[in-house]
N, C-alpha and C positions, 0 to 999 in steps of 0.2 A: 694793800698788805704793807705791817710793817717788818723790820729786821730785828732780830733780837739783838742784843749787849753782847754777845757770845761770837758771834755773826761777825759784827762790827769790827770787834776786837781781831777777829783772824784776817781780815781783809787789813786793817789797819797794820796788822803785822807783817803781813804779805807785804805789803806795800815801804815796810820799812829795812825787811831785808838786802842786803849791799847787791845778790843779786837780781832781784827783781828791781831794784833801782839803776843799778848801773850796768846792768851787762857784763860784759866777759871777764873782766879782772873782779874778782870775787874781793877784794882788797877793799872794792871802793867804795866809801860814805858819803855822807855828806860834805864830811872834813876832809877830804882827802884820800888816795890811793895808798897806805901804808905798805905794803908791799914796793912799791918804785921810786914815792916822791917822800921826803920828809914833809910831814907834816906842819905847817907853823905854827906855832905857838899865839900867836893870834886866835888863829882858827879853833886852838882847844883851849884858849882862854873865856873865850865867849860860847861856848858848846856848852848844853845841856848834860846832865847826869848819861840821859839816853843816848844821847848822841856819841859822848866817849863810850858807851859800854858798847856800841855797837862798833869803832869805829876798831875799837881793842881786839874786839872778836871777831872784827872778818879779818884780823891777818892771822888770829890765829885758826879759823875756818879755812883761807884759802892754803895753810900750810898739810889741811888734813889730819887735824887736831881732833878729840873726842870728846865733846862734848859731857859733861857730866852732873849738869842744875838743868833741869826742864826749861826753865827760860832759855838757855842757851840754845838746847836740842830744840824748842819750839819755831825758836828765831832762824836756824840756822842747820839742822839738823843731824845725822853724821852718816850719810848716806857716803862710802868710799873714805872715814877719815882710817886713818895709819895711826896716829898717836895716841896712846891713852897717855901717857905721861907727860906734862907740859917742858919738863925738863930734856928730853926727846927730841921734840919737834928743832928743825933748822932752822932757823932763824937768819937771814941773815943779817949784819952790822945794823944795816939800816932799819926793818923793822923791829929789831930788840931797843933800839931806840926810841923807836916809835912808840912800841909798847911801853920802856917806861917815861916814857913824858906823857901820857895818857895816863899809866895809875899813878903818877906823882900828881893829875891836876884834879884826878880824880878824888883823891885824899884827900887835898886840901879843898874841895867844893864837899865833901862827906857825901860822897855817890858812893860806896860800897859800903 
């Protein structure tokens, strides 16, 4: 029995989602829990573009953001989302600081 590339990609995407990997806190990824702790610069500096993408969007997901891109919807889904405009999402200062740090690293690394 062979497994299709699409099925393999789906399994990998499910394993990469914050809730599938880290349980109760949906803001947690391999880089840390962006809603409850400062993600260290050392972790961000050595992260891949995919890890940065997941960490940034996990914070949005944890706060009920309604994703617009197919990639984000496929990874996080939109079930139960509340905020369609990212400017309306009530991020804490810690979350905003983590998002800003991640975004800066993504830009420097040419990720987006």
